[in-house]
C-alpha positions in Angstrom: 96.8 155.5 -18.4 95.8 152.0 -20.0 94.1 149.5 -17.9 96.2 146.7 -16.5 94.3 143.3 -17.0 95.8 139.8 -16.2 94.3 136.8 -17.7 96.4 134.6 -15.3 93.3 133.2 -13.6 91.4 132.4 -17.1 94.5 130.5 -18.1 94.4 128.4 -15.1 90.7 128.0 -15.2 90.2 127.3 -19.0 93.3 125.5 -20.3 94.3 122.1 -19.3 96.7 121.8 -16.4 99.2 120.0 -19.0 99.1 123.1 -21.2 99.4 125.5 -18.5 102.4 123.8 -17.1 103.8 123.9 -20.5 103.5 127.7 -20.9 104.8 128.6 -17.4 108.0 126.4 -18.3 108.2 128.1 -21.6 108.0 131.5 -20.2 110.5 130.8 -17.7 113.1 129.3 -20.3 112.5 132.5 -22.3 112.9 134.7 -19.3 116.2 133.1 -18.5 117.4 134.0 -21.9 116.6 137.7 -21.6 113.6 137.2 -24.0 109.8 137.6 -24.2 107.3 134.9 -24.7 103.6 135.6 -25.5 100.4 133.7 -26.2 98.7 135.1 -29.0 95.8 135.4 -31.2 92.8 133.0 -31.2 93.2 131.5 -27.9 93.5 134.8 -26.2 90.3 136.1 -27.7 88.7 132.6 -26.7 90.0 132.9 -23.1 88.1 136.3 -22.9 85.0 134.9 -24.6 85.1 131.7 -22.3 85.2 129.5 -25.3 87.3 126.3 -25.4 90.3 126.6 -27.6 93.4 124.3 -26.8 95.4 125.3 -30.1 98.0 127.5 -28.7 100.1 129.9 -30.6 103.3 131.3 -28.9 105.3 134.4 -30.1 108.8 134.9 -28.9 110.9 138.0 -29.2 113.8 136.1 -29.9 114.8 132.7 -31.6 111.4 130.5 -31.5 113.1 127.4 -33.1 116.0 127.6 -30.3 113.3 127.8 -27.6 111.5 125.0 -29.1 114.4 122.7 -29.1 115.1 123.4 -25.4 111.5 122.7 -24.6 111.6 119.3 -26.4 114.3 118.4 -23.7 111.7 119.3 -20.8 108.6 117.9 -22.9 109.6 114.8 -24.8 107.7 114.4 -28.3 108.5 115.7 -31.7 109.3 119.2 -33.4 108.6 120.2 -37.0 110.6 123.4 -37.9 110.5 126.0 -40.7 113.7 127.8 -40.4 112.8 130.0 -43.3 109.9 131.6 -41.2 111.6 131.3 -37.9 108.8 128.9 -36.9 108.3 125.3 -34.9 105.5 123.1 -34.1 105.9 120.9 -30.8 103.8 117.9 -30.7 103.5 115.2 -27.5 100.6 113.1 -26.5 97.6 114.8 -27.7 98.8 118.3 -27.8 100.4 120.5 -30.4 101.9 124.1 -29.9 102.9 126.2 -32.4 106.0 128.9 -31.8 107.0 131.7 -33.8 109.5 134.3 -33.8 107.9 137.7 -33.5 108.0 139.3 -37.0 106.9 142.2 -39.3 105.3 141.9 -42.7 105.2 144.0 -45.7 103.3 143.5 -48.8 104.9 144.2 -52.2 101.7 144.3 -54.0 98.1 143.2 -53.2 97.4 139.5 -52.9 100.8 138.5 -52.8 102.3 136.4 -49.7 104.2 139.0 -47.5 107.7 139.5 -47.0 108.7 138.9 -43.4 111.5 139.9 -41.2 112.3 139.6 -37.3 110.3 142.2 -35.3 108.6 143.1 -31.8 105.4 141.8 -30.3 104.1 145.2 -31.6 105.0 144.4 -35.1 103.5 141.0 -34.8 100.2 141.9 -33.4 99.9 144.9 -36.1 100.3 142.1 -38.9 97.1 140.3 -37.7 93.9 140.4 -39.3 91.3 141.7 -36.8 91.6 143.4 -33.6 90.0 140.6 -31.7 92.9 138.4 -33.0 95.5 140.9 -32.2 95.9 140.6 -28.6 98.7 138.6 -26.5 99.4 137.6 -23.1 102.7 137.7 -21.4 104.1 134.4 -20.3 107.4 135.6 -18.6 107.1 135.1 -14.7 107.5 138.5 -13.8 104.6 139.7 -15.8 102.8 136.2 -16.4 99.2 137.0 -17.6 99.4 140.5 -18.5 97.1 141.3 -21.7 98.7 143.1 -24.5 95.9 144.8 -26.3 97.1 147.6 -28.5 94.1 148.0 -30.9 91.1 147.8 -28.8 90.5 144.1 -29.2 89.0 143.4 -25.7 86.5 146.6 -26.2 85.5 145.0 -29.5 84.7 141.7 -28.0 82.7 143.3 -25.4 80.8 145.0 -28.4 80.6 142.0 -30.5 82.5 144.0 -33.3 84.8 142.5 -36.1 87.2 145.3 -36.9 90.4 145.5 -38.9 93.5 147.1 -37.9 94.0 149.4 -40.8 92.6 150.8 -43.9 94.7 148.4 -46.4 93.8 145.1 -44.6 91.5 143.7 -47.0 93.4 145.0 -49.9 96.8 143.9 -48.8 95.2 140.3 -48.2 91.7 139.7 -49.5 91.6 136.2 -47.8 90.9 138.3 -44.5 87.4 139.0 -46.3 86.4 135.3 -45.9 88.0 135.2 -42.4 85.9 138.2 -41.2 82.6 136.6 -42.4 83.8 133.5 -40.5 84.4 135.2 -37.4 81.3 137.2 -37.6 78.9 134.4 -38.0 80.7 132.0 -35.8 80.7 134.5 -32.8 77.3 136.3 -33.8 79.2 139.5 -34.0 79.1 142.4 -36.7 81.6 143.8 -39.0 82.3 147.5 -37.7 80.9 150.1 -39.7 84.2 151.0 -41.5 85.4 147.5 -41.6 82.2 146.6 -43.4 82.6 149.5 -45.9 86.2 148.7 -46.7 85.2 144.9 -47.1 82.6 146.2 -49.9 85.2 148.3 -51.5 87.7 145.6 -51.7 85.7 142.5 -52.7 87.3 142.7 -56.2 90.6 142.2 -54.5 89.8 138.6 -54.0 90.7 138.3 -57.8 94.2 138.8 -56.7 94.4 135.5 -54.4 95.5 132.3 -55.8 93.1 129.4 -56.0 94.7 127.4 -53.5 94.5 130.1 -50.9 90.7 130.7 -51.7 89.9 127.1 -51.7 91.7 126.8 -48.1 89.6 129.7 -46.8 86.5 127.8 -48.4 87.3 124.8 -46.7 87.7 126.5 -43.2 84.2 127.9 -43.9 82.7 124.2 -44.6 84.2 123.2 -41.3 82.4 126.0 -39.3 79.4 124.6 -37.1 77.1 126.3 -39.4 78.6 127.2 -42.6 75.5 128.0 -44.5 75.5 131.4 -42.3 78.8 132.4 -43.8 77.8 131.5 -47.3 74.6 133.4 -47.0 76.3 136.3 -45.6 79.0 136.1 -48.2 76.2 136.1 -51.1 74.6 139.3 -49.7 78.0 140.9 -49.7 78.8 139.7 -53.2 81.6 137.9 -51.8 80.3 134.3 -53.0 80.2 134.9 -56.7 83.8 135.5 -56.5 84.0 131.6 -56.3 81.5 131.5 -59.1 78.9 133.8 -60.4 76.3 130.9 -60.5 76.7 129.8 -56.8 73.8 130.7 -54.5 73.6 131.4 -51.0 69.9 131.1 -50.1 67.2 129.3 -48.1 67.5 126.1 -50.2 71.2 125.8 -49.3 70.5 126.4 -45.8 67.8 123.9 -45.6 70.0 121.3 -47.3 73.0 121.9 -44.9 70.7 121.6 -42.0 69.4 118.5 -43.4 72.9 117.0 -43.8 73.6 117.6 -40.2 70.5 115.8 -39.3 71.2 112.9 -41.5 75.0 112.5 -40.3 74.7 113.3 -36.8 76.1 113.1 -34.2 79.2 113.5 -36.7 79.4 116.8 -38.6 79.1 116.4 -42.5 82.3 116.4 -44.3 83.7 119.2 -46.4 82.9 117.2 -49.4 79.2 116.7 -48.8 78.8 120.6 -47.9 80.8 121.2 -51.3 78.7 119.0 -53.4 75.5 120.9 -51.9 76.9 124.2 -52.4 77.7 123.2 -56.2 74.6 121.1 -56.6 72.7 123.6 -58.9 75.8 124.3 -61.3 75.8 122.8 -64.7 78.7 120.5 -65.9 80.6 123.6 -67.2 80.1 125.5 -64.3 81.3 122.7 -62.1 84.3 122.0 -64.0 85.3 125.7 -63.7 84.8 125.6 -60.0 87.2 122.7 -59.7 89.7 124.2 -61.9 89.4 127.9 -60.3 89.8 126.4 -56.7 92.4 124.0 -57.9 90.4 121.3 -55.9 92.0 118.2 -54.6 91.6 114.9 -56.6 89.2 113.8 -53.9 87.2 116.9 -53.7 87.1 117.3 -57.6 85.8 113.6 -57.9 82.9 114.4 -55.4 81.7 117.3 -57.6 82.1 115.1 -60.9 80.3 112.4 -59.2 77.5 114.6 -57.9 76.8 116.1 -61.2 77.0 112.8 -63.1 74.7 111.1 -60.7 72.4 114.0 -60.9 72.3 113.6 -64.7 71.2 109.6 -64.5 68.9 110.2 -61.2 65.5 109.5 -63.0 66.5 105.8 -63.6 65.9 105.6 -59.8 62.3 106.8 -60.1 61.3 103.5 -62.0 59.1 101.5 -59.8 60.4 98.3 -58.3 64.1 98.1 -59.3 65.8 95.1 -57.7 68.0 95.8 -54.9 71.1 94.6 -56.7 70.2 97.0 -59.6 70.0 100.0 -57.2 73.3 98.8 -55.6 74.9 98.6 -59.2 73.7 101.7 -60.1 75.1 103.8 -56.9 78.1 102.0 -55.6 80.8 103.5 -58.1 80.0 107.1 -56.9 81.5 108.7 -53.9 79.4 108.6 -50.7 79.2 112.5 -50.6 77.9 112.7 -54.0 75.3 110.1 -53.4 74.2 111.7 -50.0 74.1 115.2 -51.7 71.7 113.7 -54.3 69.6 112.1 -51.7 69.0 115.6 -50.1 68.6 117.7 -53.0 66.2 115.4 -55.2 62.6 116.2 -55.4 61.3 112.5 -55.8 60.1 110.5 -52.8 60.8 107.5 -54.8 64.3 108.3 -55.7 64.9 109.3 -52.1 63.7 106.1 -50.6 65.9 104.1 -53.3 69.1 106.1 -52.4 68.1 105.8 -48.7 67.7 102.0 -49.1 71.4 101.9 -50.5 72.7 103.9 -47.6 71.0 102.3 -44.9 71.4 98.7 -46.1 72.7 97.8 -49.3 76.0 99.2 -49.3 76.8 97.0 -46.2 75.7 93.7 -47.7 78.4 91.3 -48.8 79.0 87.7 -49.6 80.2 85.4 -46.8 82.6 83.4 -49.3 85.8 84.8 -50.4 87.9 84.3 -53.3 89.9 81.8 -51.8 86.9 79.8 -50.5 85.8 79.6 -54.3 89.4 78.4 -55.2 88.9 75.6 -52.8 85.4 74.8 -54.4 87.2 74.2 -57.6 86.5 77.9 -59.2 89.2 78.5 -61.9 91.4 81.5 -60.6 91.1 84.6 -62.7 88.2 86.5 -64.1 85.8 83.8 -63.1 86.3 84.5 -59.6 85.2 88.0 -59.7 82.1 87.0 -62.0 81.1 84.3 -59.3 81.6 86.8 -56.3 79.4 89.3 -58.2 76.7 86.7 -58.7 76.8 85.8 -55.0 76.7 89.3 -54.2 73.6 90.1 -56.3 71.9 86.9 -54.8 72.6 88.3 -51.3 71.3 91.9 -52.1 68.2 90.4 -53.7 67.7 87.9 -50.6 67.9 84.8 -53.0 70.1 83.6 -50.3 70.5 84.7 -46.8 73.2 82.3 -45.4 76.9 81.1 -46.2 75.3 77.5 -46.7 73.0 79.0 -49.1 76.0 80.6 -50.9 77.9 77.2 -50.8 74.8 75.4 -52.4 74.4 78.1 -55.2 78.4 77.7 -56.0 78.1 74.1 -55.9 75.2 74.1 -58.4 77.2 76.3 -60.8 80.5 74.0 -60.3 78.3 71.0 -61.1 
């Protein structure tokens, strides 16, 4: 007979009281309609691990959108619905909760998005990626807190294992390969022996996944606390080359990621900076291929282009004694992530110092006078305004003037 486990006390201790009250009310509303409501997925895993996680996913054996609309009457906020998928997102104050109708999935072919249909909680848990994410907690009042663990997820948590639910898991959806590596490294777990074997067997199935979906998984990797751990593991298991054969997950990358965190502290580096460092050793053609393959957003694509273009011209900064204004003009059109990536990756102390000077000081310097000030001083509106502002900016950067009064004197001299 399976062990009966209740997480009611963990819910009460680990979730904020506002969320606890919300799930209790939601469970009561579901029960009143003869339906069952469950807390599912990552939050259940993290309750058992005593890790903070306030991203609540609820699954209802019934009409989730209807329940969400009823909850909106209790908890004033906004609702976003996706009727095609039977899902809703409730937002209020600083909280957000996802509700979904329990469903089953079938994969017509590997890599394709699944076909879904309404199902039971058993169906819904079976469609999940790993046993540790395939647990649920009953929220109905008569069984509140009861753990539903059909696949040994709690035991795998205790043994620090990442296991898939069935033999075709990675083949059906190869994005689970990247997710498995993320969970393994985030939690300091290990892929189970058979799951690791299945992963290695199905690495080629990553070719069946669209660039958009792979990019999404990579962005999630780069949002991890220590993304280099995932990338080094991905390199070892021949997963990283599926992004591009020339990408390297090695000690150099790990060192640069660590330096990025120290540089940006206390805020973690952006996805763009990590991506720029990951792609830093690619040549122009390889970088363009990666941009195309991953269908990068315009912003991320520009970061990679800027990183490569700046790297190609970086030797200019090795010259001794450039004027501060020259350093500024050389760097200011590049994205901040590209500049920072080149700072971390360059091998020249002189180049490093010049870039650091730009990042620490030069990029913040601006003239005190504005375009309107210049018009009042007799400068003809049009291109001349920008020209004078640039000259003032250079004078400020080079410390030829240091006050607003000095700027006024300089402009009056030009006007005369």
